[in-house]
Structure formats: C-alpha cells, structure tokens
mmCIF entry with sequence, helices, sheets and N, C-alpha, C, O atoms, coordinates in Angstrom:
data_MODEL
# 
_entry.id   MODEL 
# 
_entity.id                         1 
_entity.type                       polymer 
_entity.pdbx_number_of_molecules   1 
# 
_entity_poly.entity_id                      1 
_entity_poly.type                           'polypeptide(L)' 
_entity_poly.nstd_linkage                   no 
_entity_poly.nstd_monomer                   no 
_entity_poly.pdbx_seq_one_letter_code       MKCPICKKEVQLTDPFAPFCSERCKLIDLGNWASGEYVISTPVKPADDEEDD 
_entity_poly.pdbx_seq_one_letter_code_can   MKCPICKKEVQLTDPFAPFCSERCKLIDLGNWASGEYVISTPVKPADDEEDD 
_entity_poly.pdbx_strand_id                 A 
# 
loop_
_entity_poly_seq.entity_id 
_entity_poly_seq.num 
_entity_poly_seq.mon_id 
_entity_poly_seq.hetero 
1 1  MET n 
1 2  LYS n 
1 3  CYS n 
1 4  PRO n 
1 5  ILE n 
1 6  CYS n 
1 7  LYS n 
1 8  LYS n 
1 9  GLU n 
1 10 VAL n 
1 11 GLN n 
1 12 LEU n 
1 13 THR n 
1 14 ASP n 
1 15 PRO n 
1 16 PHE n 
1 17 ALA n 
1 18 PRO n 
1 19 PHE n 
1 20 CYS n 
1 21 SER n 
1 22 GLU n 
1 23 ARG n 
1 24 CYS n 
1 25 LYS n 
1 26 LEU n 
1 27 ILE n 
1 28 ASP n 
1 29 LEU n 
1 30 GLY n 
1 31 ASN n 
1 32 TRP n 
1 33 ALA n 
1 34 SER n 
1 35 GLY n 
1 36 GLU n 
1 37 TYR n 
1 38 VAL n 
1 39 ILE n 
1 40 SER n 
1 41 THR n 
1 42 PRO n 
1 43 VAL n 
1 44 LYS n 
1 45 PRO n 
1 46 ALA n 
1 47 ASP n 
1 48 ASP n 
1 49 GLU n 
1 50 GLU n 
1 51 ASP n 
1 52 ASP n 
# 
_struct_asym.id          A 
_struct_asym.entity_id   1 
# 
loop_
_struct_conf.conf_type_id 
_struct_conf.id 
_struct_conf.pdbx_PDB_helix_id 
_struct_conf.beg_label_comp_id 
_struct_conf.beg_label_asym_id 
_struct_conf.beg_label_seq_id 
_struct_conf.pdbx_beg_PDB_ins_code 
_struct_conf.end_label_comp_id 
_struct_conf.end_label_asym_id 
_struct_conf.end_label_seq_id 
_struct_conf.pdbx_end_PDB_ins_code 
_struct_conf.beg_auth_comp_id 
_struct_conf.beg_auth_asym_id 
_struct_conf.beg_auth_seq_id 
_struct_conf.end_auth_comp_id 
_struct_conf.end_auth_asym_id 
_struct_conf.end_auth_seq_id 
_struct_conf.pdbx_PDB_helix_class 
_struct_conf.details 
_struct_conf.pdbx_PDB_helix_length 
HELX_P HELX_P1 AA1 GLU A 22 ? ALA A 33 ? GLU A 22 ALA A 33 1 ? 12 
HELX_P HELX_P2 AA2 ALA A 46 ? ASP A 51 ? ALA A 46 ASP A 51 1 ? 6  
# 
_struct_conf_type.id          HELX_P 
_struct_conf_type.criteria    ? 
_struct_conf_type.reference   ? 
# 
loop_
_atom_site.group_PDB 
_atom_site.id 
_atom_site.type_symbol 
_atom_site.label_atom_id 
_atom_site.label_alt_id 
_atom_site.label_comp_id 
_atom_site.label_asym_id 
_atom_site.label_entity_id 
_atom_site.label_seq_id 
_atom_site.pdbx_PDB_ins_code 
_atom_site.Cartn_x 
_atom_site.Cartn_y 
_atom_site.Cartn_z 
_atom_site.occupancy 
_atom_site.B_iso_or_equiv 
_atom_site.pdbx_formal_charge 
_atom_site.auth_seq_id 
_atom_site.auth_comp_id 
_atom_site.auth_asym_id 
_atom_site.auth_atom_id 
_atom_site.pdbx_PDB_model_num 
ATOM 1   N N  . MET A 1 1  ? 52.223 94.273 13.902 1.00 0.00 ? 1  MET A N  1 
ATOM 2   C CA . MET A 1 1  ? 53.581 94.502 14.317 1.00 0.00 ? 1  MET A CA 1 
ATOM 3   C C  . MET A 1 1  ? 54.368 94.953 13.102 1.00 0.00 ? 1  MET A C  1 
ATOM 4   O O  . MET A 1 1  ? 53.925 94.781 11.966 1.00 0.00 ? 1  MET A O  1 
ATOM 5   N N  . LYS A 1 2  ? 55.540 95.533 13.342 1.00 0.00 ? 2  LYS A N  1 
ATOM 6   C CA . LYS A 1 2  ? 56.386 96.006 12.253 1.00 0.00 ? 2  LYS A CA 1 
ATOM 7   C C  . LYS A 1 2  ? 57.693 95.217 12.209 1.00 0.00 ? 2  LYS A C  1 
ATOM 8   O O  . LYS A 1 2  ? 58.236 94.816 13.238 1.00 0.00 ? 2  LYS A O  1 
ATOM 9   N N  . CYS A 1 3  ? 58.176 95.009 10.996 1.00 0.00 ? 3  CYS A N  1 
ATOM 10  C CA . CYS A 1 3  ? 59.458 94.330 10.792 1.00 0.00 ? 3  CYS A CA 1 
ATOM 11  C C  . CYS A 1 3  ? 60.547 95.154 11.474 1.00 0.00 ? 3  CYS A C  1 
ATOM 12  O O  . CYS A 1 3  ? 60.620 96.364 11.261 1.00 0.00 ? 3  CYS A O  1 
ATOM 13  N N  . PRO A 1 4  ? 61.397 94.525 12.293 1.00 0.00 ? 4  PRO A N  1 
ATOM 14  C CA . PRO A 1 4  ? 62.433 95.281 12.995 1.00 0.00 ? 4  PRO A CA 1 
ATOM 15  C C  . PRO A 1 4  ? 63.504 95.854 12.073 1.00 0.00 ? 4  PRO A C  1 
ATOM 16  O O  . PRO A 1 4  ? 64.252 96.741 12.485 1.00 0.00 ? 4  PRO A O  1 
ATOM 17  N N  . ILE A 1 5  ? 63.596 95.374 10.852 1.00 0.00 ? 5  ILE A N  1 
ATOM 18  C CA . ILE A 1 5  ? 64.619 95.851 9.927  1.00 0.00 ? 5  ILE A CA 1 
ATOM 19  C C  . ILE A 1 5  ? 64.104 96.987 9.047  1.00 0.00 ? 5  ILE A C  1 
ATOM 20  O O  . ILE A 1 5  ? 64.704 98.061 9.019  1.00 0.00 ? 5  ILE A O  1 
ATOM 21  N N  . CYS A 1 6  ? 62.996 96.767 8.324  1.00 0.00 ? 6  CYS A N  1 
ATOM 22  C CA . CYS A 1 6  ? 62.522 97.769 7.358  1.00 0.00 ? 6  CYS A CA 1 
ATOM 23  C C  . CYS A 1 6  ? 61.265 98.508 7.795  1.00 0.00 ? 6  CYS A C  1 
ATOM 24  O O  . CYS A 1 6  ? 60.844 99.461 7.139  1.00 0.00 ? 6  CYS A O  1 
ATOM 25  N N  . LYS A 1 7  ? 60.668 98.077 8.894  1.00 0.00 ? 7  LYS A N  1 
ATOM 26  C CA . LYS A 1 7  ? 59.491 98.716 9.491  1.00 0.00 ? 7  LYS A CA 1 
ATOM 27  C C  . LYS A 1 7  ? 58.190 98.528 8.706  1.00 0.00 ? 7  LYS A C  1 
ATOM 28  O O  . LYS A 1 7  ? 57.223 99.250 8.948  1.00 0.00 ? 7  LYS A O  1 
ATOM 29  N N  . LYS A 1 8  ? 58.147 97.559 7.759  1.00 0.00 ? 8  LYS A N  1 
ATOM 30  C CA . LYS A 1 8  ? 56.896 97.241 7.067  1.00 0.00 ? 8  LYS A CA 1 
ATOM 31  C C  . LYS A 1 8  ? 55.964 96.514 8.029  1.00 0.00 ? 8  LYS A C  1 
ATOM 32  O O  . LYS A 1 8  ? 56.420 95.858 8.965  1.00 0.00 ? 8  LYS A O  1 
ATOM 33  N N  . GLU A 1 9  ? 54.664 96.632 7.796  1.00 0.00 ? 9  GLU A N  1 
ATOM 34  C CA . GLU A 1 9  ? 53.680 95.910 8.603  1.00 0.00 ? 9  GLU A CA 1 
ATOM 35  C C  . GLU A 1 9  ? 53.810 94.405 8.369  1.00 0.00 ? 9  GLU A C  1 
ATOM 36  O O  . GLU A 1 9  ? 53.970 93.960 7.233  1.00 0.00 ? 9  GLU A O  1 
ATOM 37  N N  . VAL A 1 10 ? 53.741 93.626 9.448  1.00 0.00 ? 10 VAL A N  1 
ATOM 38  C CA . VAL A 1 10 ? 53.855 92.171 9.387  1.00 0.00 ? 10 VAL A CA 1 
ATOM 39  C C  . VAL A 1 10 ? 52.749 91.562 10.234 1.00 0.00 ? 10 VAL A C  1 
ATOM 40  O O  . VAL A 1 10 ? 52.459 92.047 11.328 1.00 0.00 ? 10 VAL A O  1 
ATOM 41  N N  . GLN A 1 11 ? 52.140 90.516 9.737  1.00 0.00 ? 11 GLN A N  1 
ATOM 42  C CA . GLN A 1 11 ? 51.135 89.773 10.495 1.00 0.00 ? 11 GLN A CA 1 
ATOM 43  C C  . GLN A 1 11 ? 51.819 88.557 11.124 1.00 0.00 ? 11 GLN A C  1 
ATOM 44  O O  . GLN A 1 11 ? 52.772 88.021 10.558 1.00 0.00 ? 11 GLN A O  1 
ATOM 45  N N  . LEU A 1 12 ? 51.343 88.127 12.274 1.00 0.00 ? 12 LEU A N  1 
ATOM 46  C CA . LEU A 1 12 ? 51.932 86.960 12.934 1.00 0.00 ? 12 LEU A CA 1 
ATOM 47  C C  . LEU A 1 12 ? 51.818 85.692 12.097 1.00 0.00 ? 12 LEU A C  1 
ATOM 48  O O  . LEU A 1 12 ? 52.569 84.740 12.306 1.00 0.00 ? 12 LEU A O  1 
ATOM 49  N N  . THR A 1 13 ? 50.890 85.674 11.158 1.00 0.00 ? 13 THR A N  1 
ATOM 50  C CA . THR A 1 13 ? 50.700 84.498 10.313 1.00 0.00 ? 13 THR A CA 1 
ATOM 51  C C  . THR A 1 13 ? 51.633 84.491 9.102  1.00 0.00 ? 13 THR A C  1 
ATOM 52  O O  . THR A 1 13 ? 51.678 83.501 8.372  1.00 0.00 ? 13 THR A O  1 
ATOM 53  N N  . ASP A 1 14 ? 52.374 85.572 8.874  1.00 0.00 ? 14 ASP A N  1 
ATOM 54  C CA . ASP A 1 14 ? 53.308 85.631 7.752  1.00 0.00 ? 14 ASP A CA 1 
ATOM 55  C C  . ASP A 1 14 ? 54.428 84.607 7.956  1.00 0.00 ? 14 ASP A C  1 
ATOM 56  O O  . ASP A 1 14 ? 54.837 84.367 9.092  1.00 0.00 ? 14 ASP A O  1 
ATOM 57  N N  . PRO A 1 15 ? 54.928 84.006 6.883  1.00 0.00 ? 15 PRO A N  1 
ATOM 58  C CA . PRO A 1 15 ? 55.912 82.926 7.023  1.00 0.00 ? 15 PRO A CA 1 
ATOM 59  C C  . PRO A 1 15 ? 57.246 83.342 7.651  1.00 0.00 ? 15 PRO A C  1 
ATOM 60  O O  . PRO A 1 15 ? 57.931 82.498 8.229  1.00 0.00 ? 15 PRO A O  1 
ATOM 61  N N  . PHE A 1 16 ? 57.630 84.611 7.554  1.00 0.00 ? 16 PHE A N  1 
ATOM 62  C CA . PHE A 1 16 ? 58.919 85.040 8.102  1.00 0.00 ? 16 PHE A CA 1 
ATOM 63  C C  . PHE A 1 16 ? 58.762 85.899 9.359  1.00 0.00 ? 16 PHE A C  1 
ATOM 64  O O  . PHE A 1 16 ? 59.724 86.532 9.794  1.00 0.00 ? 16 PHE A O  1 
ATOM 65  N N  . ALA A 1 17 ? 57.571 85.928 9.943  1.00 0.00 ? 17 ALA A N  1 
ATOM 66  C CA . ALA A 1 17 ? 57.311 86.751 11.132 1.00 0.00 ? 17 ALA A CA 1 
ATOM 67  C C  . ALA A 1 17 ? 58.346 86.445 12.202 1.00 0.00 ? 17 ALA A C  1 
ATOM 68  O O  . ALA A 1 17 ? 58.661 85.275 12.423 1.00 0.00 ? 17 ALA A O  1 
ATOM 69  N N  . PRO A 1 18 ? 58.875 87.437 12.860 1.00 0.00 ? 18 PRO A N  1 
ATOM 70  C CA . PRO A 1 18 ? 58.467 88.841 12.921 1.00 0.00 ? 18 PRO A CA 1 
ATOM 71  C C  . PRO A 1 18 ? 59.060 89.697 11.806 1.00 0.00 ? 18 PRO A C  1 
ATOM 72  O O  . PRO A 1 18 ? 58.903 90.918 11.825 1.00 0.00 ? 18 PRO A O  1 
ATOM 73  N N  . PHE A 1 19 ? 59.742 89.082 10.828 1.00 0.00 ? 19 PHE A N  1 
ATOM 74  C CA . PHE A 1 19 ? 60.287 89.820 9.695  1.00 0.00 ? 19 PHE A CA 1 
ATOM 75  C C  . PHE A 1 19 ? 59.313 89.764 8.540  1.00 0.00 ? 19 PHE A C  1 
ATOM 76  O O  . PHE A 1 19 ? 58.455 88.883 8.483  1.00 0.00 ? 19 PHE A O  1 
ATOM 77  N N  . CYS A 1 20 ? 59.445 90.714 7.610  1.00 0.00 ? 20 CYS A N  1 
ATOM 78  C CA . CYS A 1 20 ? 58.522 90.744 6.476  1.00 0.00 ? 20 CYS A CA 1 
ATOM 79  C C  . CYS A 1 20 ? 58.975 89.837 5.340  1.00 0.00 ? 20 CYS A C  1 
ATOM 80  O O  . CYS A 1 20 ? 58.174 89.458 4.485  1.00 0.00 ? 20 CYS A O  1 
ATOM 81  N N  . SER A 1 21 ? 60.259 89.489 5.330  1.00 0.00 ? 21 SER A N  1 
ATOM 82  C CA . SER A 1 21 ? 60.788 88.686 4.226  1.00 0.00 ? 21 SER A CA 1 
ATOM 83  C C  . SER A 1 21 ? 62.037 87.931 4.675  1.00 0.00 ? 21 SER A C  1 
ATOM 84  O O  . SER A 1 21 ? 62.586 88.173 5.749  1.00 0.00 ? 21 SER A O  1 
ATOM 85  N N  . GLU A 1 22 ? 62.462 87.011 3.817  1.00 0.00 ? 22 GLU A N  1 
ATOM 86  C CA . GLU A 1 22 ? 63.693 86.278 4.111  1.00 0.00 ? 22 GLU A CA 1 
ATOM 87  C C  . GLU A 1 22 ? 64.882 87.240 4.109  1.00 0.00 ? 22 GLU A C  1 
ATOM 88  O O  . GLU A 1 22 ? 65.825 87.066 4.881  1.00 0.00 ? 22 GLU A O  1 
ATOM 89  N N  . ARG A 1 23 ? 64.836 88.253 3.240  1.00 0.00 ? 23 ARG A N  1 
ATOM 90  C CA . ARG A 1 23 ? 65.916 89.241 3.169  1.00 0.00 ? 23 ARG A CA 1 
ATOM 91  C C  . ARG A 1 23 ? 66.116 89.922 4.523  1.00 0.00 ? 23 ARG A C  1 
ATOM 92  O O  . ARG A 1 23 ? 67.242 89.997 5.014  1.00 0.00 ? 23 ARG A O  1 
ATOM 93  N N  . CYS A 1 24 ? 65.041 90.416 5.127  1.00 0.00 ? 24 CYS A N  1 
ATOM 94  C CA . CYS A 1 24 ? 65.151 91.092 6.423  1.00 0.00 ? 24 CYS A CA 1 
ATOM 95  C C  . CYS A 1 24 ? 65.607 90.120 7.513  1.00 0.00 ? 24 CYS A C  1 
ATOM 96  O O  . CYS A 1 24 ? 66.358 90.499 8.412  1.00 0.00 ? 24 CYS A O  1 
ATOM 97  N N  . LYS A 1 25 ? 65.157 88.879 7.432  1.00 0.00 ? 25 LYS A N  1 
ATOM 98  C CA . LYS A 1 25 ? 65.580 87.864 8.391  1.00 0.00 ? 25 LYS A CA 1 
ATOM 99  C C  . LYS A 1 25 ? 67.088 87.646 8.309  1.00 0.00 ? 25 LYS A C  1 
ATOM 100 O O  . LYS A 1 25 ? 67.755 87.543 9.339  1.00 0.00 ? 25 LYS A O  1 
ATOM 101 N N  . LEU A 1 26 ? 67.634 87.576 7.083  1.00 0.00 ? 26 LEU A N  1 
ATOM 102 C CA . LEU A 1 26 ? 69.066 87.366 6.894  1.00 0.00 ? 26 LEU A CA 1 
ATOM 103 C C  . LEU A 1 26 ? 69.882 88.596 7.293  1.00 0.00 ? 26 LEU A C  1 
ATOM 104 O O  . LEU A 1 26 ? 70.993 88.457 7.805  1.00 0.00 ? 26 LEU A O  1 
ATOM 105 N N  . ILE A 1 27 ? 69.352 89.776 7.069  1.00 0.00 ? 27 ILE A N  1 
ATOM 106 C CA . ILE A 1 27 ? 70.032 90.999 7.515  1.00 0.00 ? 27 ILE A CA 1 
ATOM 107 C C  . ILE A 1 27 ? 70.163 90.978 9.033  1.00 0.00 ? 27 ILE A C  1 
ATOM 108 O O  . ILE A 1 27 ? 71.224 91.297 9.569  1.00 0.00 ? 27 ILE A O  1 
ATOM 109 N N  . ASP A 1 28 ? 69.092 90.604 9.728  1.00 0.00 ? 28 ASP A N  1 
ATOM 110 C CA . ASP A 1 28 ? 69.119 90.534 11.192 1.00 0.00 ? 28 ASP A CA 1 
ATOM 111 C C  . ASP A 1 28 ? 70.142 89.499 11.665 1.00 0.00 ? 28 ASP A C  1 
ATOM 112 O O  . ASP A 1 28 ? 70.904 89.759 12.596 1.00 0.00 ? 28 ASP A O  1 
ATOM 113 N N  . LEU A 1 29 ? 70.159 88.343 11.035 1.00 0.00 ? 29 LEU A N  1 
ATOM 114 C CA . LEU A 1 29 ? 71.124 87.305 11.388 1.00 0.00 ? 29 LEU A CA 1 
ATOM 115 C C  . LEU A 1 29 ? 72.553 87.810 11.185 1.00 0.00 ? 29 LEU A C  1 
ATOM 116 O O  . LEU A 1 29 ? 73.427 87.575 12.020 1.00 0.00 ? 29 LEU A O  1 
ATOM 117 N N  . GLY A 1 30 ? 72.781 88.502 10.074 1.00 0.00 ? 30 GLY A N  1 
ATOM 118 C CA . GLY A 1 30 ? 74.098 89.068 9.806  1.00 0.00 ? 30 GLY A CA 1 
ATOM 119 C C  . GLY A 1 30 ? 74.510 90.088 10.850 1.00 0.00 ? 30 GLY A C  1 
ATOM 120 O O  . GLY A 1 30 ? 75.681 90.158 11.221 1.00 0.00 ? 30 GLY A O  1 
ATOM 121 N N  . ASN A 1 31 ? 73.553 90.883 11.329 1.00 0.00 ? 31 ASN A N  1 
ATOM 122 C CA . ASN A 1 31 ? 73.849 91.863 12.380 1.00 0.00 ? 31 ASN A CA 1 
ATOM 123 C C  . ASN A 1 31 ? 74.305 91.176 13.661 1.00 0.00 ? 31 ASN A C  1 
ATOM 124 O O  . ASN A 1 31 ? 75.230 91.649 14.321 1.00 0.00 ? 31 ASN A O  1 
ATOM 125 N N  . TRP A 1 32 ? 73.668 90.073 14.015 1.00 0.00 ? 32 TRP A N  1 
ATOM 126 C CA . TRP A 1 32 ? 74.087 89.320 15.207 1.00 0.00 ? 32 TRP A CA 1 
ATOM 127 C C  . TRP A 1 32 ? 75.462 88.712 14.971 1.00 0.00 ? 32 TRP A C  1 
ATOM 128 O O  . TRP A 1 32 ? 76.326 88.783 15.845 1.00 0.00 ? 32 TRP A O  1 
ATOM 129 N N  . ALA A 1 33 ? 75.678 88.116 13.804 1.00 0.00 ? 33 ALA A N  1 
ATOM 130 C CA . ALA A 1 33 ? 76.939 87.434 13.510 1.00 0.00 ? 33 ALA A CA 1 
ATOM 131 C C  . ALA A 1 33 ? 78.121 88.399 13.464 1.00 0.00 ? 33 ALA A C  1 
ATOM 132 O O  . ALA A 1 33 ? 79.235 88.030 13.835 1.00 0.00 ? 33 ALA A O  1 
ATOM 133 N N  . SER A 1 34 ? 77.886 89.631 13.013 1.00 0.00 ? 34 SER A N  1 
ATOM 134 C CA . SER A 1 34 ? 78.977 90.599 12.899 1.00 0.00 ? 34 SER A CA 1 
ATOM 135 C C  . SER A 1 34 ? 79.259 91.327 14.207 1.00 0.00 ? 34 SER A C  1 
ATOM 136 O O  . SER A 1 34 ? 80.224 92.085 14.302 1.00 0.00 ? 34 SER A O  1 
ATOM 137 N N  . GLY A 1 35 ? 78.427 91.102 15.207 1.00 0.00 ? 35 GLY A N  1 
ATOM 138 C CA . GLY A 1 35 ? 78.626 91.754 16.496 1.00 0.00 ? 35 GLY A CA 1 
ATOM 139 C C  . GLY A 1 35 ? 77.971 93.114 16.607 1.00 0.00 ? 35 GLY A C  1 
ATOM 140 O O  . GLY A 1 35 ? 78.199 93.837 17.577 1.00 0.00 ? 35 GLY A O  1 
ATOM 141 N N  . GLU A 1 36 ? 77.152 93.474 15.615 1.00 0.00 ? 36 GLU A N  1 
ATOM 142 C CA . GLU A 1 36 ? 76.457 94.762 15.678 1.00 0.00 ? 36 GLU A CA 1 
ATOM 143 C C  . GLU A 1 36 ? 75.455 94.788 16.828 1.00 0.00 ? 36 GLU A C  1 
ATOM 144 O O  . GLU A 1 36 ? 75.259 95.826 17.459 1.00 0.00 ? 36 GLU A O  1 
ATOM 145 N N  . TYR A 1 37 ? 74.830 93.661 17.096 1.00 0.00 ? 37 TYR A N  1 
ATOM 146 C CA . TYR A 1 37 ? 73.937 93.533 18.245 1.00 0.00 ? 37 TYR A CA 1 
ATOM 147 C C  . TYR A 1 37 ? 74.717 92.847 19.361 1.00 0.00 ? 37 TYR A C  1 
ATOM 148 O O  . TYR A 1 37 ? 75.400 91.852 19.120 1.00 0.00 ? 37 TYR A O  1 
ATOM 149 N N  . VAL A 1 38 ? 74.622 93.368 20.564 1.00 0.00 ? 38 VAL A N  1 
ATOM 150 C CA . VAL A 1 38 ? 75.278 92.743 21.707 1.00 0.00 ? 38 VAL A CA 1 
ATOM 151 C C  . VAL A 1 38 ? 74.355 92.799 22.915 1.00 0.00 ? 38 VAL A C  1 
ATOM 152 O O  . VAL A 1 38 ? 73.490 93.669 23.015 1.00 0.00 ? 38 VAL A O  1 
ATOM 153 N N  . ILE A 1 39 ? 74.549 91.871 23.816 1.00 0.00 ? 39 ILE A N  1 
ATOM 154 C CA . ILE A 1 39 ? 73.851 91.888 25.097 1.00 0.00 ? 39 ILE A CA 1 
ATOM 155 C C  . ILE A 1 39 ? 74.796 92.571 26.066 1.00 0.00 ? 39 ILE A C  1 
ATOM 156 O O  . ILE A 1 39 ? 75.904 92.088 26.296 1.00 0.00 ? 39 ILE A O  1 
ATOM 157 N N  . SER A 1 40 ? 74.373 93.688 26.636 1.00 0.00 ? 40 SER A N  1 
ATOM 158 C CA . SER A 1 40 ? 75.291 94.547 27.374 1.00 0.00 ? 40 SER A CA 1 
ATOM 159 C C  . SER A 1 40 ? 75.775 93.972 28.698 1.00 0.00 ? 40 SER A C  1 
ATOM 160 O O  . SER A 1 40 ? 76.920 94.209 29.082 1.00 0.00 ? 40 SER A O  1 
ATOM 161 N N  . THR A 1 41 ? 74.951 93.237 29.394 1.00 0.00 ? 41 THR A N  1 
ATOM 162 C CA . THR A 1 41 ? 75.375 92.663 30.666 1.00 0.00 ? 41 THR A CA 1 
ATOM 163 C C  . THR A 1 41 ? 74.961 91.206 30.726 1.00 0.00 ? 41 THR A C  1 
ATOM 164 O O  . THR A 1 41 ? 73.943 90.828 30.146 1.00 0.00 ? 41 THR A O  1 
ATOM 165 N N  . PRO A 1 42 ? 75.733 90.382 31.417 1.00 0.00 ? 42 PRO A N  1 
ATOM 166 C CA . PRO A 1 42 ? 75.337 88.983 31.556 1.00 0.00 ? 42 PRO A CA 1 
ATOM 167 C C  . PRO A 1 42 ? 74.040 88.856 32.356 1.00 0.00 ? 42 PRO A C  1 
ATOM 168 O O  . PRO A 1 42 ? 73.789 89.628 33.281 1.00 0.00 ? 42 PRO A O  1 
ATOM 169 N N  . VAL A 1 43 ? 73.248 87.902 31.997 1.00 0.00 ? 43 VAL A N  1 
ATOM 170 C CA . VAL A 1 43 ? 72.001 87.653 32.708 1.00 0.00 ? 43 VAL A CA 1 
ATOM 171 C C  . VAL A 1 43 ? 72.321 86.832 33.946 1.00 0.00 ? 43 VAL A C  1 
ATOM 172 O O  . VAL A 1 43 ? 72.955 85.781 33.854 1.00 0.00 ? 43 VAL A O  1 
ATOM 173 N N  . LYS A 1 44 ? 71.884 87.311 35.101 1.00 0.00 ? 44 LYS A N  1 
ATOM 174 C CA . LYS A 1 44 ? 72.100 86.589 36.359 1.00 0.00 ? 44 LYS A CA 1 
ATOM 175 C C  . LYS A 1 44 ? 70.752 86.163 36.924 1.00 0.00 ? 44 LYS A C  1 
ATOM 176 O O  . LYS A 1 44 ? 69.808 86.953 36.946 1.00 0.00 ? 44 LYS A O  1 
ATOM 177 N N  . PRO A 1 45 ? 70.658 84.940 37.374 1.00 0.00 ? 45 PRO A N  1 
ATOM 178 C CA . PRO A 1 45 ? 69.432 84.532 38.063 1.00 0.00 ? 45 PRO A CA 1 
ATOM 179 C C  . PRO A 1 45 ? 69.246 85.368 39.337 1.00 0.00 ? 45 PRO A C  1 
ATOM 180 O O  . PRO A 1 45 ? 70.229 85.815 39.928 1.00 0.00 ? 45 PRO A O  1 
ATOM 181 N N  . ALA A 1 46 ? 68.028 85.578 39.754 1.00 0.00 ? 46 ALA A N  1 
ATOM 182 C CA . ALA A 1 46 ? 67.722 86.391 40.937 1.00 0.00 ? 46 ALA A CA 1 
ATOM 183 C C  . ALA A 1 46 ? 68.393 85.830 42.186 1.00 0.00 ? 46 ALA A C  1 
ATOM 184 O O  . ALA A 1 46 ? 68.766 86.600 43.071 1.00 0.00 ? 46 ALA A O  1 
ATOM 185 N N  . ASP A 1 47 ? 68.559 84.505 42.285 1.00 0.00 ? 47 ASP A N  1 
ATOM 186 C CA . ASP A 1 47 ? 69.194 83.886 43.457 1.00 0.00 ? 47 ASP A CA 1 
ATOM 187 C C  . ASP A 1 47 ? 70.640 84.345 43.628 1.00 0.00 ? 47 ASP A C  1 
ATOM 188 O O  . ASP A 1 47 ? 71.094 84.542 44.755 1.00 0.00 ? 47 ASP A O  1 
ATOM 189 N N  . ASP A 1 48 ? 71.374 84.520 42.514 1.00 0.00 ? 48 ASP A N  1 
ATOM 190 C CA . ASP A 1 48 ? 72.766 84.952 42.588 1.00 0.00 ? 48 ASP A CA 1 
ATOM 191 C C  . ASP A 1 48 ? 72.896 86.368 43.130 1.00 0.00 ? 48 ASP A C  1 
ATOM 192 O O  . ASP A 1 48 ? 73.855 86.669 43.840 1.00 0.00 ? 48 ASP A O  1 
ATOM 193 N N  . GLU A 1 49 ? 71.956 87.234 42.810 1.00 0.00 ? 49 GLU A N  1 
ATOM 194 C CA . GLU A 1 49 ? 72.017 88.617 43.264 1.00 0.00 ? 49 GLU A CA 1 
ATOM 195 C C  . GLU A 1 49 ? 71.860 88.723 44.772 1.00 0.00 ? 49 GLU A C  1 
ATOM 196 O O  . GLU A 1 49 ? 72.433 89.616 45.394 1.00 0.00 ? 49 GLU A O  1 
ATOM 197 N N  . GLU A 1 50 ? 71.092 87.823 45.360 1.00 0.00 ? 50 GLU A N  1 
ATOM 198 C CA . GLU A 1 50 ? 70.873 87.855 46.808 1.00 0.00 ? 50 GLU A CA 1 
ATOM 199 C C  . GLU A 1 50 ? 72.134 87.443 47.562 1.00 0.00 ? 50 GLU A C  1 
ATOM 200 O O  . GLU A 1 50 ? 72.348 87.901 48.685 1.00 0.00 ? 50 GLU A O  1 
ATOM 201 N N  . ASP A 1 51 ? 72.979 86.585 46.971 1.00 0.00 ? 51 ASP A N  1 
ATOM 202 C CA . ASP A 1 51 ? 74.191 86.102 47.625 1.00 0.00 ? 51 ASP A CA 1 
ATOM 203 C C  . ASP A 1 51 ? 75.291 87.163 47.677 1.00 0.00 ? 51 ASP A C  1 
ATOM 204 O O  . ASP A 1 51 ? 76.170 87.087 48.535 1.00 0.00 ? 51 ASP A O  1 
ATOM 205 N N  . ASP A 1 52 ? 75.262 88.146 46.783 1.00 0.00 ? 52 ASP A N  1 
ATOM 206 C CA . ASP A 1 52 ? 76.327 89.171 46.713 1.00 0.00 ? 52 ASP A CA 1 
ATOM 207 C C  . ASP A 1 52 ? 76.307 90.103 47.875 1.00 0.00 ? 52 ASP A C  1 
ATOM 208 O O  . ASP A 1 52 ? 77.135 91.010 47.953 1.00 0.00 ? 52 ASP A O  1 
# 
C-alpha cells in the first residue's frame, strides 16, 4: 500500500501504517482538524431511507 500523504510504499507491519512516518500521520491529522477533509453528506442508516 502507499502512504496517503507522500505516496511512499508502506507495509501493514510498519509502526505508522497506513502512513510511512509520524510526520505524514500528523499532516493527515492536521488536514482533518483544519477542515481540509470533509464528509460531504451525513451517513443515514438504510432503515431511514425506506421511511422517506
């Protein structure tokens, strides 16, 4: 697999997987905290969709 930040190869056994390093892990966390990553729509259970 590849690190989602820098695209280096990462093994599942690496200590920071799925990231290659603590640096990339912190960059990803910062992206979430700053609002750069967002979930576009609320997740609805399948049961709620049938009631609409």
